[in-house]
C-alpha positions in Angstrom: 101.6 220.6 212.8 98.1 219.2 212.2 97.5 218.9 215.9 98.5 222.6 216.4 96.1 223.7 213.6 93.3 221.7 215.2 94.0 223.2 218.6 93.9 226.7 217.2 90.7 225.9 215.4 89.1 224.6 218.6 90.3 227.6 220.6 88.9 230.0 217.9 85.5 228.3 218.0 85.5 228.4 221.8 86.4 232.1 221.9 83.8 232.8 219.2 81.1 231.1 221.3 82.1 233.0 224.4 81.9 236.2 222.4 78.4 235.4 221.2 77.3 234.5 224.7 78.5 238.0 225.8 75.9 239.6 223.4 73.2 237.3 224.8 74.1 238.2 228.4 74.2 241.9 227.4 70.6 241.7 226.0 69.5 240.1 229.3 70.8 243.0 231.4 67.8 244.7 233.2 69.4 248.2 233.0 70.0 248.0 229.3 66.6 249.4 228.1 67.0 252.4 230.5 70.5 253.1 229.4 69.6 252.9 225.7 66.7 255.3 226.3 68.9 257.7 228.2 71.4 257.6 225.3 68.8 258.3 222.7 67.4 261.3 224.7 70.9 262.6 225.5 72.0 262.5 221.8 68.8 263.7 220.2 68.1 266.6 222.6 71.7 267.8 222.9 72.3 267.8 219.2 68.9 269.3 218.3 69.0 272.1 220.9 72.7 272.8 220.0 71.9 273.2 216.3 68.9 275.5 217.0 70.9 277.8 219.3 74.0 277.7 217.1 72.0 278.9 214.1 70.9 282.0 215.9 74.4 282.6 217.4 76.1 282.1 214.0 73.7 284.6 212.4 74.4 287.1 215.2 78.2 286.7 215.0 78.0 287.2 211.2 76.7 290.7 211.8 78.9 293.8 212.1 78.9 295.2 215.7 81.4 296.7 218.1 83.3 294.1 220.0 82.4 291.3 217.6 86.0 289.9 217.6 86.0 289.8 221.5 82.6 288.0 221.5 84.0 285.4 219.1 87.0 284.8 221.2 84.9 284.4 224.4 82.6 281.9 222.7 85.5 279.5 222.0 86.6 279.3 225.7 84.1 276.5 226.7 85.3 274.4 223.8 89.0 274.9 224.4 88.7 274.1 228.1 89.1 270.5 229.5 85.7 268.7 229.5 86.4 267.3 232.9 87.2 270.8 234.2 84.1 272.3 232.7 81.9 269.5 234.0 83.4 269.8 237.5 82.6 273.6 237.4 79.0 272.7 236.7 78.9 270.3 239.6 79.8 273.2 241.8 77.3 275.5 240.1 74.6 272.8 240.6 75.5 272.1 244.2 72.5 271.9 246.5 74.0 273.9 249.4 76.6 276.2 247.9 75.9 276.3 244.2 75.4 279.7 242.6 72.5 278.5 240.6 70.3 277.7 243.6 71.4 280.8 245.4 70.4 283.1 242.4 67.1 281.4 241.7 66.0 281.4 245.4 67.2 285.0 245.9 65.2 286.2 242.9 62.1 284.2 243.9 62.1 281.9 240.9 62.4 278.9 243.2 61.0 278.7 246.8 63.8 276.4 247.9 67.0 274.9 246.6 66.9 272.1 244.1 69.1 269.0 244.0 69.9 269.3 240.3 72.2 266.3 240.2 70.4 264.1 242.7 66.7 264.4 241.8 65.8 261.7 239.3 63.3 263.9 237.6 65.9 266.6 236.6 69.3 265.0 236.4 69.1 264.3 232.7 67.9 267.9 232.0 70.9 269.2 234.0 73.3 267.1 232.1 71.8 268.1 228.8 72.2 271.8 229.6 75.9 271.1 230.2 76.1 269.1 227.0 74.6 271.9 225.0 76.9 274.5 226.6 80.0 272.5 225.7 78.8 271.7 222.1 77.8 275.3 221.2 81.2 276.8 220.3 82.2 274.2 217.8 78.8 274.0 216.1 78.5 277.8 216.0 81.8 278.2 214.3 81.0 275.5 211.8 77.8 277.3 210.9 79.4 280.7 210.9 82.0 279.4 208.4 79.1 278.2 206.3 77.4 281.6 206.4 80.5 283.4 205.3 80.7 281.3 202.1 77.3 282.5 201.0 77.8 285.3 198.3 76.3 288.6 199.2 74.9 288.9 195.6 72.4 286.1 196.5 70.9 288.2 199.2 70.9 291.3 197.0 68.9 289.4 194.4 66.5 288.3 197.0 65.9 291.9 198.2 65.4 293.0 194.6 62.8 290.3 194.2 61.0 291.6 197.3 61.6 288.6 199.5 60.9 289.1 203.2 63.6 288.4 205.8 62.0 285.1 206.8 61.5 284.1 203.1 65.2 284.9 202.4 66.4 282.9 205.4 64.2 279.9 204.5 64.8 279.9 200.7 68.3 281.2 200.5 70.3 280.9 203.7 69.1 277.4 204.9 69.6 275.6 201.5 73.0 277.2 201.1 74.0 276.3 204.7 73.0 272.7 204.2 76.6 271.4 203.8 77.7 273.1 207.0 74.6 271.8 208.8 75.3 268.3 207.6 78.9 268.4 208.9 77.8 270.0 212.2 75.1 267.4 212.8 77.2 264.3 212.0 80.2 265.4 214.1 77.9 266.4 217.0 76.1 263.1 216.9 79.5 261.3 217.2 80.9 263.7 219.8 77.8 263.7 222.1 77.3 260.0 221.8 80.9 259.4 223.0 80.9 262.2 225.6 82.1 260.2 228.6 83.5 263.1 230.8 80.3 265.1 231.0 78.0 262.2 231.9 80.5 260.6 234.3 81.5 263.7 236.2 77.9 265.0 236.7 76.4 261.5 237.4 79.2 259.7 239.3 77.6 260.1 242.8 74.3 258.5 241.8 74.1 254.8 242.4 73.0 252.3 239.8 72.6 253.0 236.1 69.4 255.1 236.1 71.1 258.1 234.4 73.9 256.5 232.5 74.4 256.4 228.7 75.9 253.4 227.0 79.4 254.9 227.2 79.4 255.3 231.0 77.5 252.0 231.4 80.2 250.2 229.5 82.8 251.6 231.8 80.8 250.8 234.9 80.2 247.2 234.1 83.9 246.7 233.3 85.5 248.5 236.2 83.0 250.0 238.7 80.0 247.8 239.3 79.7 244.5 241.0 79.7 242.8 237.5 83.4 243.7 236.8 82.9 241.9 233.4 85.3 243.1 230.7 83.7 240.6 228.1 80.3 242.2 228.6 81.7 245.7 228.3 83.6 244.6 225.1 80.3 243.4 223.6 78.6 246.7 224.5 81.6 248.6 223.0 81.0 246.8 219.6 77.3 247.6 219.8 78.1 251.3 220.6 80.3 251.6 217.4 77.5 249.9 215.3 74.8 252.1 216.8 76.6 255.4 216.0 77.5 254.2 212.5 73.9 253.2 211.9 72.5 256.5 213.2 75.0 258.5 211.0 74.1 256.4 207.9 70.4 256.8 208.5 70.8 260.6 208.8 72.9 260.9 205.7 70.5 258.8 203.7 67.5 261.0 204.9 69.4 264.1 203.9 70.2 262.7 200.5 66.6 261.7 200.0 65.5 265.2 200.8 68.0 266.7 198.3 66.8 264.3 195.6 63.2 265.2 196.4 64.0 268.9 196.1 
């Protein structure tokens, strides 16, 4: 019995040492700084642009106009469709030879020649970000629309009586009362975009190396697709991914709480 316990203890120590070595090996990977930078840009830009556009869309969809219900239904389609299917559709749209985007831009004189949207290192990230924003817009817009519809009309009436301009009303009434919905939309989008494997993988799978990968696709590649084929290294990166997104969410929540206390 004592021998068995000692054996388990030695095995546990050995496995723990191997696990720690995986983190050291991960830190030594040449591609890691590039991948981390790509991930930071991917999450920050997609979430930021999505929130900015969704604020305007939510305000628009909150107005009364003919066909509003149809527009709301149409907006939900990109969110309801499969991410892989949507991403593959954009692969065809971005295609250098047959894509409708190049055809339209060249035909209208915006571009003198077709552009390799998913092959040119200078614009691959921008092309992926555009798809990320497109896919994230419906959910974010509906969250903010739900928040707008909880704001009492009497508050706006009081602002009009006090002579507040439209911008003053939006800044001092709408945005503060919309803060809970903005908080939910931002946190969920950060998690969703950070973990968005299908978009990045589908749009970037033909490019060699790790120059346009995020940590999620990088983790998959080093485990199954690259010459490394190292599951231990991928597991270490998986733990770091969870820690990174939790840290980012906690920092954001702390900053928002600090602003509320300051107000």
